[in-house]
mmCIF file as Biopython writes it, N, C-alpha, C and O atoms, coordinates in Angstrom:
data_model
#
loop_
_atom_site.group_PDB
_atom_site.id
_atom_site.type_symbol
_atom_site.label_atom_id
_atom_site.label_alt_id
_atom_site.label_comp_id
_atom_site.label_asym_id
_atom_site.label_entity_id
_atom_site.label_seq_id
_atom_site.pdbx_PDB_ins_code
_atom_site.Cartn_x
_atom_site.Cartn_y
_atom_site.Cartn_z
_atom_site.occupancy
_atom_site.B_iso_or_equiv
_atom_site.auth_seq_id
_atom_site.auth_asym_id
_atom_site.pdbx_PDB_model_num
ATOM 1   N N  . LEU A ? 1  ? 0.831  -1.205 0.038   1.0 0.0 1  A 1 
ATOM 2   C CA . LEU A ? 1  ? 0.019  -0.039 -0.054  1.0 0.0 1  A 1 
ATOM 3   C C  . LEU A ? 1  ? 0.843  1.209  0.001   1.0 0.0 1  A 1 
ATOM 4   O O  . LEU A ? 1  ? 1.896  1.242  0.638   1.0 0.0 1  A 1 
ATOM 5   N N  . ALA A ? 2  ? 0.362  2.262  -0.678  1.0 0.0 2  A 1 
ATOM 6   C CA . ALA A ? 2  ? 1.180  3.601  -0.618  1.0 0.0 2  A 1 
ATOM 7   C C  . ALA A ? 2  ? 0.148  4.652  -0.800  1.0 0.0 2  A 1 
ATOM 8   O O  . ALA A ? 2  ? -0.862 4.461  -1.476  1.0 0.0 2  A 1 
ATOM 9   N N  . ASP A ? 3  ? 0.409  5.741  -0.200  1.0 0.0 3  A 1 
ATOM 10  C CA . ASP A ? 3  ? -0.319 6.847  -0.363  1.0 0.0 3  A 1 
ATOM 11  C C  . ASP A ? 3  ? 0.674  8.137  -0.201  1.0 0.0 3  A 1 
ATOM 12  O O  . ASP A ? 3  ? 1.395  8.240  0.792   1.0 0.0 3  A 1 
ATOM 13  N N  . TYR A ? 4  ? 0.662  9.053  -1.179  1.0 0.0 4  A 1 
ATOM 14  C CA . TYR A ? 4  ? 1.656  10.136 -1.253  1.0 0.0 4  A 1 
ATOM 15  C C  . TYR A ? 4  ? 1.192  11.143 -2.058  1.0 0.0 4  A 1 
ATOM 16  O O  . TYR A ? 4  ? 0.162  11.003 -2.718  1.0 0.0 4  A 1 
ATOM 17  N N  . TYR A ? 5  ? 1.906  12.230 -2.072  1.0 0.0 5  A 1 
ATOM 18  C CA . TYR A ? 5  ? 1.615  13.380 -3.055  1.0 0.0 5  A 1 
ATOM 19  C C  . TYR A ? 5  ? 2.959  14.023 -3.321  1.0 0.0 5  A 1 
ATOM 20  O O  . TYR A ? 5  ? 3.839  14.071 -2.461  1.0 0.0 5  A 1 
ATOM 21  N N  . VAL A ? 6  ? 3.084  14.503 -4.511  1.0 0.0 6  A 1 
ATOM 22  C CA . VAL A ? 6  ? 4.292  15.182 -4.935  1.0 0.0 6  A 1 
ATOM 23  C C  . VAL A ? 6  ? 3.940  16.616 -5.303  1.0 0.0 6  A 1 
ATOM 24  O O  . VAL A ? 6  ? 2.999  16.892 -6.047  1.0 0.0 6  A 1 
ATOM 25  N N  . ASP A ? 7  ? 4.733  17.502 -4.752  1.0 0.0 7  A 1 
ATOM 26  C CA . ASP A ? 7  ? 4.456  19.017 -5.002  1.0 0.0 7  A 1 
ATOM 27  C C  . ASP A ? 7  ? 5.649  19.643 -5.607  1.0 0.0 7  A 1 
ATOM 28  O O  . ASP A ? 7  ? 6.765  19.539 -5.099  1.0 0.0 7  A 1 
ATOM 29  N N  . ILE A ? 8  ? 5.410  20.285 -6.680  1.0 0.0 8  A 1 
ATOM 30  C CA . ILE A ? 8  ? 6.530  20.987 -7.396  1.0 0.0 8  A 1 
ATOM 31  C C  . ILE A ? 8  ? 6.215  22.435 -7.483  1.0 0.0 8  A 1 
ATOM 32  O O  . ILE A ? 8  ? 5.132  22.786 -7.951  1.0 0.0 8  A 1 
ATOM 33  N N  . ALA A ? 9  ? 7.091  23.303 -7.063  1.0 0.0 9  A 1 
ATOM 34  C CA . ALA A ? 9  ? 6.880  24.752 -7.192  1.0 0.0 9  A 1 
ATOM 35  C C  . ALA A ? 9  ? 8.133  25.419 -7.794  1.0 0.0 9  A 1 
ATOM 36  O O  . ALA A ? 9  ? 9.253  24.947 -7.600  1.0 0.0 9  A 1 
ATOM 37  N N  . TYR A ? 10 ? 7.932  26.459 -8.484  1.0 0.0 10 A 1 
ATOM 38  C CA . TYR A ? 10 ? 9.072  27.193 -8.993  1.0 0.0 10 A 1 
ATOM 39  C C  . TYR A ? 10 ? 8.690  28.654 -9.114  1.0 0.0 10 A 1 
ATOM 40  O O  . TYR A ? 10 ? 7.506  28.978 -9.206  1.0 0.0 10 A 1 
ATOM 41  N N  . SER A ? 11 ? 9.634  29.507 -9.116  1.0 0.0 11 A 1 
ATOM 42  C CA . SER A ? 11 ? 9.561  30.883 -9.462  1.0 0.0 11 A 1 
ATOM 43  C C  . SER A ? 11 ? 10.766 31.407 -10.112 1.0 0.0 11 A 1 
ATOM 44  O O  . SER A ? 11 ? 11.893 30.936 -9.954  1.0 0.0 11 A 1 
ATOM 45  N N  . THR A ? 12 ? 10.457 32.435 -10.870 1.0 0.0 12 A 1 
ATOM 46  C CA . THR A ? 12 ? 11.630 32.994 -11.715 1.0 0.0 12 A 1 
ATOM 47  C C  . THR A ? 12 ? 11.475 34.541 -11.835 1.0 0.0 12 A 1 
ATOM 48  O O  . THR A ? 12 ? 10.391 35.122 -11.883 1.0 0.0 12 A 1 
ATOM 49  N N  . THR A ? 13 ? 12.602 35.084 -11.873 1.0 0.0 13 A 1 
ATOM 50  C CA . THR A ? 13 ? 12.780 36.480 -12.170 1.0 0.0 13 A 1 
ATOM 51  C C  . THR A ? 13 ? 13.806 36.637 -13.292 1.0 0.0 13 A 1 
ATOM 52  O O  . THR A ? 13 ? 14.258 35.656 -13.881 1.0 0.0 13 A 1 
ATOM 53  N N  . GLU A ? 14 ? 14.182 37.963 -13.591 1.0 0.0 14 A 1 
ATOM 54  C CA . GLU A ? 14 ? 15.252 38.128 -14.634 1.0 0.0 14 A 1 
ATOM 55  C C  . GLU A ? 14 ? 16.602 37.552 -14.126 1.0 0.0 14 A 1 
ATOM 56  O O  . GLU A ? 14 ? 17.462 37.159 -14.913 1.0 0.0 14 A 1 
ATOM 57  N N  . THR A ? 15 ? 16.744 37.521 -12.853 1.0 0.0 15 A 1 
ATOM 58  C CA . THR A ? 15 ? 18.137 37.048 -12.279 1.0 0.0 15 A 1 
ATOM 59  C C  . THR A ? 15 ? 18.119 35.799 -11.470 1.0 0.0 15 A 1 
ATOM 60  O O  . THR A ? 15 ? 19.180 35.276 -11.130 1.0 0.0 15 A 1 
ATOM 61  N N  . GLN A ? 16 ? 16.950 35.291 -11.142 1.0 0.0 16 A 1 
ATOM 62  C CA . GLN A ? 16 ? 16.877 34.204 -10.263 1.0 0.0 16 A 1 
ATOM 63  C C  . GLN A ? 16 ? 15.778 33.130 -10.702 1.0 0.0 16 A 1 
ATOM 64  O O  . GLN A ? 16 ? 14.702 33.457 -11.202 1.0 0.0 16 A 1 
ATOM 65  N N  . LEU A ? 17 ? 16.155 31.862 -10.470 1.0 0.0 17 A 1 
ATOM 66  C CA . LEU A ? 17 ? 15.342 30.789 -10.649 1.0 0.0 17 A 1 
ATOM 67  C C  . LEU A ? 17 ? 15.366 29.964 -9.356  1.0 0.0 17 A 1 
ATOM 68  O O  . LEU A ? 17 ? 16.426 29.710 -8.784  1.0 0.0 17 A 1 
ATOM 69  N N  . SER A ? 18 ? 14.105 29.530 -8.884  1.0 0.0 18 A 1 
ATOM 70  C CA . SER A ? 18 ? 13.965 28.677 -7.659  1.0 0.0 18 A 1 
ATOM 71  C C  . SER A ? 18 ? 13.037 27.523 -8.043  1.0 0.0 18 A 1 
ATOM 72  O O  . SER A ? 18 ? 11.984 27.692 -8.659  1.0 0.0 18 A 1 
ATOM 73  N N  . VAL A ? 19 ? 13.543 26.236 -7.601  1.0 0.0 19 A 1 
ATOM 74  C CA . VAL A ? 19 ? 12.617 25.145 -7.818  1.0 0.0 19 A 1 
ATOM 75  C C  . VAL A ? 19 ? 12.620 24.368 -6.543  1.0 0.0 19 A 1 
ATOM 76  O O  . VAL A ? 19 ? 13.677 24.221 -5.929  1.0 0.0 19 A 1 
ATOM 77  N N  . ASP A ? 20 ? 11.551 23.886 -6.130  1.0 0.0 20 A 1 
ATOM 78  C CA . ASP A ? 20 ? 11.297 23.020 -4.842  1.0 0.0 20 A 1 
ATOM 79  C C  . ASP A ? 20 ? 10.440 21.954 -5.267  1.0 0.0 20 A 1 
ATOM 80  O O  . ASP A ? 20 ? 9.394  22.135 -5.889  1.0 0.0 20 A 1 
ATOM 81  N N  . VAL A ? 21 ? 10.951 20.706 -4.883  1.0 0.0 21 A 1 
ATOM 82  C CA . VAL A ? 21 ? 10.161 19.420 -5.105  1.0 0.0 21 A 1 
ATOM 83  C C  . VAL A ? 21 ? 10.034 18.787 -3.714  1.0 0.0 21 A 1 
ATOM 84  O O  . VAL A ? 21 ? 11.006 18.626 -2.976  1.0 0.0 21 A 1 
ATOM 85  N N  . SER A ? 22 ? 8.730  18.424 -3.388  1.0 0.0 22 A 1 
ATOM 86  C CA . SER A ? 22 ? 8.560  17.682 -2.094  1.0 0.0 22 A 1 
ATOM 87  C C  . SER A ? 22 ? 7.648  16.542 -2.386  1.0 0.0 22 A 1 
ATOM 88  O O  . SER A ? 22 ? 6.886  16.554 -3.353  1.0 0.0 22 A 1 
ATOM 89  N N  . SER A ? 23 ? 7.734  15.512 -1.502  1.0 0.0 23 A 1 
ATOM 90  C CA . SER A ? 23 ? 6.869  14.308 -1.495  1.0 0.0 23 A 1 
ATOM 91  C C  . SER A ? 23 ? 6.511  14.002 0.007   1.0 0.0 23 A 1 
ATOM 92  O O  . SER A ? 23 ? 7.413  13.993 0.845   1.0 0.0 23 A 1 
ATOM 93  N N  . VAL A ? 24 ? 5.292  13.769 0.331   1.0 0.0 24 A 1 
ATOM 94  C CA . VAL A ? 24 ? 4.929  13.374 1.624   1.0 0.0 24 A 1 
ATOM 95  C C  . VAL A ? 24 ? 3.985  12.181 1.516   1.0 0.0 24 A 1 
ATOM 96  O O  . VAL A ? 24 ? 3.139  12.127 0.623   1.0 0.0 24 A 1 
ATOM 97  N N  . GLY A ? 25 ? 4.144  11.180 2.478   1.0 0.0 25 A 1 
ATOM 98  C CA . GLY A ? 25 ? 3.300  10.013 2.276   1.0 0.0 25 A 1 
ATOM 99  C C  . GLY A ? 25 ? 3.752  8.871  3.136   1.0 0.0 25 A 1 
ATOM 100 O O  . GLY A ? 25 ? 4.514  9.066  4.083   1.0 0.0 25 A 1 
ATOM 101 N N  . TYR A ? 26 ? 3.296  7.679  2.823   1.0 0.0 26 A 1 
ATOM 102 C CA . TYR A ? 26 ? 3.722  6.462  3.438   1.0 0.0 26 A 1 
ATOM 103 C C  . TYR A ? 26 ? 3.800  5.202  2.474   1.0 0.0 26 A 1 
ATOM 104 O O  . TYR A ? 26 ? 3.218  5.173  1.389   1.0 0.0 26 A 1 
ATOM 105 N N  . LEU A ? 27 ? 4.545  4.204  2.953   1.0 0.0 27 A 1 
ATOM 106 C CA . LEU A ? 27 ? 4.474  2.955  2.250   1.0 0.0 27 A 1 
ATOM 107 C C  . LEU A ? 27 ? 4.134  1.974  3.350   1.0 0.0 27 A 1 
ATOM 108 O O  . LEU A ? 27 ? 4.531  2.154  4.501   1.0 0.0 27 A 1 
ATOM 109 N N  . SER A ? 28 ? 3.377  0.906  2.982   1.0 0.0 28 A 1 
ATOM 110 C CA . SER A ? 28 ? 3.023  -0.042 4.073   1.0 0.0 28 A 1 
ATOM 111 C C  . SER A ? 28 ? 2.897  -1.451 3.299   1.0 0.0 28 A 1 
ATOM 112 O O  . SER A ? 28 ? 2.532  -1.609 2.134   1.0 0.0 28 A 1 
ATOM 113 N N  . ASN A ? 29 ? 3.278  -2.409 4.204   1.0 0.0 29 A 1 
ATOM 114 C CA . ASN A ? 29 ? 3.072  -3.838 3.712   1.0 0.0 29 A 1 
ATOM 115 C C  . ASN A ? 29 ? 1.917  -4.472 4.374   1.0 0.0 29 A 1 
ATOM 116 O O  . ASN A ? 29 ? 1.794  -5.696 4.327   1.0 0.0 29 A 1 
ATOM 117 N N  . GLY A ? 30 ? 0.981  -3.658 5.047   1.0 0.0 30 A 1 
ATOM 118 C CA . GLY A ? 30 ? -0.148 -4.140 5.666   1.0 0.0 30 A 1 
ATOM 119 C C  . GLY A ? 30 ? 0.061  -4.378 7.237   1.0 0.0 30 A 1 
ATOM 120 O O  . GLY A ? 30 ? -0.898 -4.509 7.998   1.0 0.0 30 A 1 
ATOM 121 N N  . THR A ? 31 ? 1.293  -4.420 7.625   1.0 0.0 31 A 1 
ATOM 122 C CA . THR A ? 31 ? 1.677  -4.632 8.923   1.0 0.0 31 A 1 
ATOM 123 C C  . THR A ? 31 ? 2.469  -3.453 9.524   1.0 0.0 31 A 1 
ATOM 124 O O  . THR A ? 31 ? 2.148  -2.940 10.597  1.0 0.0 31 A 1 
ATOM 125 N N  . ASP A ? 32 ? 3.506  -3.052 8.792   1.0 0.0 32 A 1 
ATOM 126 C CA . ASP A ? 32 ? 4.327  -1.961 9.227   1.0 0.0 32 A 1 
ATOM 127 C C  . ASP A ? 32 ? 4.175  -0.733 8.218   1.0 0.0 32 A 1 
ATOM 128 O O  . ASP A ? 32 ? 3.915  -0.907 7.027   1.0 0.0 32 A 1 
ATOM 129 N N  . GLN A ? 33 ? 4.345  0.429  8.754   1.0 0.0 33 A 1 
ATOM 130 C CA . GLN A ? 33 ? 4.119  1.629  7.827   1.0 0.0 33 A 1 
ATOM 131 C C  . GLN A ? 33 ? 5.320  2.548  7.971   1.0 0.0 33 A 1 
ATOM 132 O O  . GLN A ? 33 ? 5.690  2.904  9.090   1.0 0.0 33 A 1 
ATOM 133 N N  . LEU A ? 34 ? 5.951  2.950  6.834   1.0 0.0 34 A 1 
ATOM 134 C CA . LEU A ? 34 ? 7.094  3.864  6.887   1.0 0.0 34 A 1 
ATOM 135 C C  . LEU A ? 34 ? 6.497  5.165  6.357   1.0 0.0 34 A 1 
ATOM 136 O O  . LEU A ? 34 ? 6.036  5.250  5.218   1.0 0.0 34 A 1 
ATOM 137 N N  . ASN A ? 35 ? 6.523  6.149  7.208   1.0 0.0 35 A 1 
ATOM 138 C CA . ASN A ? 35 ? 6.174  7.573  6.737   1.0 0.0 35 A 1 
ATOM 139 C C  . ASN A ? 35 ? 7.355  8.344  6.264   1.0 0.0 35 A 1 
ATOM 140 O O  . ASN A ? 35 ? 8.454  8.233  6.808   1.0 0.0 35 A 1 
ATOM 141 N N  . PHE A ? 36 ? 7.124  9.137  5.235   1.0 0.0 36 A 1 
ATOM 142 C CA . PHE A ? 36 ? 8.158  9.849  4.721   1.0 0.0 36 A 1 
ATOM 143 C C  . PHE A ? 36 ? 7.874  11.323 4.394   1.0 0.0 36 A 1 
ATOM 144 O O  . PHE A ? 36 ? 6.742  11.595 3.995   1.0 0.0 36 A 1 
ATOM 145 N N  . ASP A ? 37 ? 8.695  12.205 4.509   1.0 0.0 37 A 1 
ATOM 146 C CA . ASP A ? 37 ? 8.715  13.613 4.057   1.0 0.0 37 A 1 
ATOM 147 C C  . ASP A ? 37 ? 9.991  14.030 3.462   1.0 0.0 37 A 1 
ATOM 148 O O  . ASP A ? 37 ? 11.006 14.208 4.135   1.0 0.0 37 A 1 
ATOM 149 N N  . LEU A ? 38 ? 9.925  14.182 2.203   1.0 0.0 38 A 1 
ATOM 150 C CA . LEU A ? 38 ? 11.218 14.454 1.334   1.0 0.0 38 A 1 
ATOM 151 C C  . LEU A ? 38 ? 11.015 15.750 0.659   1.0 0.0 38 A 1 
ATOM 152 O O  . LEU A ? 38 ? 9.985  16.027 0.044   1.0 0.0 38 A 1 
ATOM 153 N N  . SER A ? 39 ? 12.063 16.562 0.797   1.0 0.0 39 A 1 
ATOM 154 C CA . SER A ? 39 ? 12.155 17.706 -0.124  1.0 0.0 39 A 1 
ATOM 155 C C  . SER A ? 39 ? 13.512 18.214 -0.525  1.0 0.0 39 A 1 
ATOM 156 O O  . SER A ? 39 ? 14.501 18.074 0.194   1.0 0.0 39 A 1 
ATOM 157 N N  . GLN A ? 40 ? 13.525 18.784 -1.647  1.0 0.0 40 A 1 
ATOM 158 C CA . GLN A ? 40 ? 14.801 19.314 -2.031  1.0 0.0 40 A 1 
ATOM 159 C C  . GLN A ? 40 ? 14.522 20.496 -3.004  1.0 0.0 40 A 1 
ATOM 160 O O  . GLN A ? 40 ? 13.491 20.544 -3.676  1.0 0.0 40 A 1 
ATOM 161 N N  . GLY A ? 41 ? 15.481 21.433 -3.045  1.0 0.0 41 A 1 
ATOM 162 C CA . GLY A ? 41 ? 15.297 22.620 -3.868  1.0 0.0 41 A 1 
ATOM 163 C C  . GLY A ? 41 ? 16.625 23.139 -4.321  1.0 0.0 41 A 1 
ATOM 164 O O  . GLY A ? 41 ? 17.698 22.742 -3.866  1.0 0.0 41 A 1 
ATOM 165 N N  . VAL A ? 42 ? 16.483 24.072 -5.267  1.0 0.0 42 A 1 
ATOM 166 C CA . VAL A ? 42 ? 17.668 24.749 -5.851  1.0 0.0 42 A 1 
ATOM 167 C C  . VAL A ? 42 ? 17.339 26.208 -6.122  1.0 0.0 42 A 1 
ATOM 168 O O  . VAL A ? 42 ? 16.284 26.526 -6.672  1.0 0.0 42 A 1 
ATOM 169 N N  . ASP A ? 43 ? 18.215 27.057 -5.746  1.0 0.0 43 A 1 
ATOM 170 C CA . ASP A ? 43 ? 18.067 28.558 -6.097  1.0 0.0 43 A 1 
ATOM 171 C C  . ASP A ? 43 ? 19.318 28.819 -6.949  1.0 0.0 43 A 1 
ATOM 172 O O  . ASP A ? 43 ? 20.455 28.544 -6.567  1.0 0.0 43 A 1 
ATOM 173 N N  . LEU A ? 44 ? 19.020 29.366 -8.120  1.0 0.0 44 A 1 
ATOM 174 C CA . LEU A ? 44 ? 20.041 29.715 -9.077  1.0 0.0 44 A 1 
ATOM 175 C C  . LEU A ? 44 ? 19.984 31.207 -9.317  1.0 0.0 44 A 1 
ATOM 176 O O  . LEU A ? 44 ? 18.904 31.744 -9.560  1.0 0.0 44 A 1 
ATOM 177 N N  . THR A ? 45 ? 21.116 31.898 -9.257  1.0 0.0 45 A 1 
ATOM 178 C CA . THR A ? 45 ? 21.313 33.289 -9.654  1.0 0.0 45 A 1 
ATOM 179 C C  . THR A ? 45 ? 22.348 33.240 -10.746 1.0 0.0 45 A 1 
ATOM 180 O O  . THR A ? 45 ? 22.825 32.172 -11.130 1.0 0.0 45 A 1 
ATOM 181 N N  . GLU A ? 46 ? 22.712 34.488 -11.273 1.0 0.0 46 A 1 
ATOM 182 C CA . GLU A ? 46 ? 23.802 34.562 -12.211 1.0 0.0 46 A 1 
ATOM 183 C C  . GLU A ? 46 ? 25.100 34.104 -11.606 1.0 0.0 46 A 1 
ATOM 184 O O  . GLU A ? 46 ? 25.951 33.638 -12.364 1.0 0.0 46 A 1 
ATOM 185 N N  . THR A ? 47 ? 25.336 34.190 -10.318 1.0 0.0 47 A 1 
ATOM 186 C CA . THR A ? 47 ? 26.566 33.879 -9.722  1.0 0.0 47 A 1 
ATOM 187 C C  . THR A ? 47 ? 26.669 32.814 -8.703  1.0 0.0 47 A 1 
ATOM 188 O O  . THR A ? 47 ? 27.750 32.525 -8.190  1.0 0.0 47 A 1 
ATOM 189 N N  . GLU A ? 48 ? 25.501 32.196 -8.388  1.0 0.0 48 A 1 
ATOM 190 C CA . GLU A ? 48 ? 25.354 31.367 -7.244  1.0 0.0 48 A 1 
ATOM 191 C C  . GLU A ? 48 ? 24.412 30.244 -7.468  1.0 0.0 48 A 1 
ATOM 192 O O  . GLU A ? 48 ? 23.383 30.471 -8.105  1.0 0.0 48 A 1 
ATOM 193 N N  . MET A ? 49 ? 24.673 28.970 -6.979  1.0 0.0 49 A 1 
ATOM 194 C CA . MET A ? 49 ? 23.677 27.867 -6.982  1.0 0.0 49 A 1 
ATOM 195 C C  . MET A ? 49 ? 23.667 27.396 -5.497  1.0 0.0 49 A 1 
ATOM 196 O O  . MET A ? 49 ? 24.721 27.026 -4.980  1.0 0.0 49 A 1 
ATOM 197 N N  . VAL A ? 50 ? 22.540 27.401 -4.829  1.0 0.0 50 A 1 
ATOM 198 C CA . VAL A ? 50 ? 22.209 26.879 -3.523  1.0 0.0 50 A 1 
ATOM 199 C C  . VAL A ? 50 ? 21.294 25.669 -3.576  1.0 0.0 50 A 1 
ATOM 200 O O  . VAL A ? 50 ? 20.151 25.781 -4.019  1.0 0.0 50 A 1 
ATOM 201 N N  . LEU A ? 51 ? 21.773 24.524 -3.137  1.0 0.0 51 A 1 
ATOM 202 C CA . LEU A ? 51 ? 20.948 23.323 -3.068  1.0 0.0 51 A 1 
ATOM 203 C C  . LEU A ? 51 ? 20.401 23.101 -1.581  1.0 0.0 51 A 1 
ATOM 204 O O  . LEU A ? 51 ? 21.148 23.320 -0.627  1.0 0.0 51 A 1 
ATOM 205 N N  . THR A ? 52 ? 19.289 22.731 -1.426  1.0 0.0 52 A 1 
ATOM 206 C CA . THR A ? 52 ? 18.699 22.437 -0.103  1.0 0.0 52 A 1 
ATOM 207 C C  . THR A ? 52 ? 18.146 20.991 -0.077  1.0 0.0 52 A 1 
ATOM 208 O O  . THR A ? 52 ? 17.507 20.566 -1.039  1.0 0.0 52 A 1 
ATOM 209 N N  . GLN A ? 53 ? 18.369 20.287 0.940   1.0 0.0 53 A 1 
ATOM 210 C CA . GLN A ? 53 ? 17.684 18.948 1.110   1.0 0.0 53 A 1 
ATOM 211 C C  . GLN A ? 53 ? 17.206 18.739 2.499   1.0 0.0 53 A 1 
ATOM 212 O O  . GLN A ? 53 ? 17.905 19.125 3.437   1.0 0.0 53 A 1 
ATOM 213 N N  . ASP A ? 54 ? 16.093 18.171 2.692   1.0 0.0 54 A 1 
ATOM 214 C CA . ASP A ? 54 ? 15.436 17.829 3.964   1.0 0.0 54 A 1 
ATOM 215 C C  . ASP A ? 54 ? 14.605 16.626 3.771   1.0 0.0 54 A 1 
ATOM 216 O O  . ASP A ? 54 ? 13.559 16.622 3.122   1.0 0.0 54 A 1 
ATOM 217 N N  . TYR A ? 55 ? 15.159 15.530 4.411   1.0 0.0 55 A 1 
ATOM 218 C CA . TYR A ? 55 ? 14.546 14.235 4.200   1.0 0.0 55 A 1 
ATOM 219 C C  . TYR A ? 55 ? 14.315 13.657 5.644   1.0 0.0 55 A 1 
ATOM 220 O O  . TYR A ? 55 ? 15.163 13.724 6.534   1.0 0.0 55 A 1 
ATOM 221 N N  . SER A ? 56 ? 13.097 13.091 5.777   1.0 0.0 56 A 1 
ATOM 222 C CA . SER A ? 56 ? 12.855 12.344 7.179   1.0 0.0 56 A 1 
ATOM 223 C C  . SER A ? 56 ? 11.966 11.177 6.808   1.0 0.0 56 A 1 
ATOM 224 O O  . SER A ? 56 ? 11.115 11.256 5.922   1.0 0.0 56 A 1 
ATOM 225 N N  . MET A ? 57 ? 12.209 10.048 7.549   1.0 0.0 57 A 1 
ATOM 226 C CA . MET A ? 57 ? 11.433 8.846  7.385   1.0 0.0 57 A 1 
ATOM 227 C C  . MET A ? 57 ? 11.494 8.209  8.811   1.0 0.0 57 A 1 
ATOM 228 O O  . MET A ? 57 ? 12.450 8.267  9.584   1.0 0.0 57 A 1 
ATOM 229 N N  . GLY A ? 58 ? 10.263 7.576  9.017   1.0 0.0 58 A 1 
ATOM 230 C CA . GLY A ? 58 ? 10.164 6.924  10.332  1.0 0.0 58 A 1 
ATOM 231 C C  . GLY A ? 58 ? 9.180  5.749  10.286  1.0 0.0 58 A 1 
ATOM 232 O O  . GLY A ? 58 ? 8.187  5.804  9.560   1.0 0.0 58 A 1 
ATOM 233 N N  . LEU A ? 59 ? 9.413  4.828  10.954  1.0 0.0 59 A 1 
ATOM 234 C CA . LEU A ? 59 ? 8.579  3.619  11.120  1.0 0.0 59 A 1 
ATOM 235 C C  . LEU A ? 59 ? 7.461  3.872  12.213  1.0 0.0 59 A 1 
ATOM 236 O O  . LEU A ? 59 ? 7.741  3.984  13.406  1.0 0.0 59 A 1 
ATOM 237 N N  . GLU A ? 60 ? 6.214  3.949  11.728  1.0 0.0 60 A 1 
ATOM 238 C CA . GLU A ? 60 ? 5.139  4.400  12.615  1.0 0.0 60 A 1 
ATOM 239 C C  . GLU A ? 60 ? 4.965  3.464  13.804  1.0 0.0 60 A 1 
ATOM 240 O O  . GLU A ? 60 ? 5.128  2.247  13.716  1.0 0.0 60 A 1 
ATOM 241 N N  . GLY A ? 61 ? 4.641  4.067  14.862  1.0 0.0 61 A 1 
ATOM 242 C CA . GLY A ? 61 ? 4.528  3.230  16.073  1.0 0.0 61 A 1 
ATOM 243 C C  . GLY A ? 61 ? 5.849  2.925  16.847  1.0 0.0 61 A 1 
ATOM 244 O O  . GLY A ? 61 ? 5.841  2.237  17.868  1.0 0.0 61 A 1 
ATOM 245 N N  . THR A ? 62 ? 6.911  3.432  16.351  1.0 0.0 62 A 1 
ATOM 246 C CA . THR A ? 62 ? 8.217  3.133  16.945  1.0 0.0 62 A 1 
ATOM 247 C C  . THR A ? 62 ? 9.113  4.315  17.046  1.0 0.0 62 A 1 
ATOM 248 O O  . THR A ? 62 ? 8.739  5.336  16.470  1.0 0.0 62 A 1 
ATOM 249 N N  . ASP A ? 63 ? 10.205 4.329  17.672  1.0 0.0 63 A 1 
ATOM 250 C CA . ASP A ? 63 ? 11.200 5.416  17.737  1.0 0.0 63 A 1 
ATOM 251 C C  . ASP A ? 63 ? 12.260 5.232  16.764  1.0 0.0 63 A 1 
ATOM 252 O O  . ASP A ? 63 ? 13.357 5.762  16.940  1.0 0.0 63 A 1 
ATOM 253 N N  . ILE A ? 64 ? 11.987 4.470  15.684  1.0 0.0 64 A 1 
ATOM 254 C CA . ILE A ? 64 ? 12.863 4.239  14.597  1.0 0.0 64 A 1 
ATOM 255 C C  . ILE A ? 64 ? 12.646 5.242  13.392  1.0 0.0 64 A 1 
ATOM 256 O O  . ILE A ? 64 ? 11.614 5.257  12.721  1.0 0.0 64 A 1 
ATOM 257 N N  . GLY A ? 65 ? 13.673 6.037  13.200  1.0 0.0 65 A 1 
ATOM 258 C CA . GLY A ? 65 ? 13.614 7.024  12.035  1.0 0.0 65 A 1 
ATOM 259 C C  . GLY A ? 65 ? 14.930 7.563  11.712  1.0 0.0 65 A 1 
ATOM 260 O O  . GLY A ? 65 ? 15.932 7.390  12.405  1.0 0.0 65 A 1 
ATOM 261 N N  . VAL A ? 66 ? 14.876 8.229  10.616  1.0 0.0 66 A 1 
ATOM 262 C CA . VAL A ? 66 ? 16.131 8.916  10.097  1.0 0.0 66 A 1 
ATOM 263 C C  . VAL A ? 66 ? 15.710 10.237 9.632   1.0 0.0 66 A 1 
ATOM 264 O O  . VAL A ? 66 ? 14.590 10.381 9.143   1.0 0.0 66 A 1 
ATOM 265 N N  . ALA A ? 67 ? 16.625 11.325 9.764   1.0 0.0 67 A 1 
ATOM 266 C CA . ALA A ? 67 ? 16.335 12.674 9.240   1.0 0.0 67 A 1 
ATOM 267 C C  . ALA A ? 67 ? 17.701 13.140 8.714   1.0 0.0 67 A 1 
ATOM 268 O O  . ALA A ? 67 ? 18.747 12.818 9.277   1.0 0.0 67 A 1 
ATOM 269 N N  . TYR A ? 68 ? 17.658 13.885 7.651   1.0 0.0 68 A 1 
ATOM 270 C CA . TYR A ? 68 ? 18.804 14.421 6.989   1.0 0.0 68 A 1 
ATOM 271 C C  . TYR A ? 68 ? 18.424 15.875 6.424   1.0 0.0 68 A 1 
ATOM 272 O O  . TYR A ? 68 ? 17.413 16.095 5.756   1.0 0.0 68 A 1 
ATOM 273 N N  . GLN A ? 69 ? 19.358 16.813 6.778   1.0 0.0 69 A 1 
ATOM 274 C CA . GLN A ? 69 ? 19.213 18.115 6.244   1.0 0.0 69 A 1 
ATOM 275 C C  . GLN A ? 69 ? 20.542 18.739 5.714   1.0 0.0 69 A 1 
ATOM 276 O O  . GLN A ? 69 ? 21.569 18.600 6.380   1.0 0.0 69 A 1 
ATOM 277 N N  . ALA A ? 70 ? 20.550 19.374 4.617   1.0 0.0 70 A 1 
ATOM 278 C CA . ALA A ? 70 ? 21.750 19.885 4.067   1.0 0.0 70 A 1 
ATOM 279 C C  . ALA A ? 70 ? 21.376 21.177 3.324   1.0 0.0 70 A 1 
ATOM 280 O O  . ALA A ? 70 ? 22.244 21.831 2.747   1.0 0.0 70 A 1 
#
């Protein structure tokens, strides 16, 4: 079983482009459920590129999980 959504957003000006992609949901085998919240983005200007990442996943009903941000 799986239930999730994907969201994509962007904005642009003469000198900057920003793109963000995120997905939130869960995967399940009928017994265990893994919840996830994943996002990443990029901001581009004429002189700079900035990447962002924010990932978290956790096994529902437990203290087992992992998170990553950069």
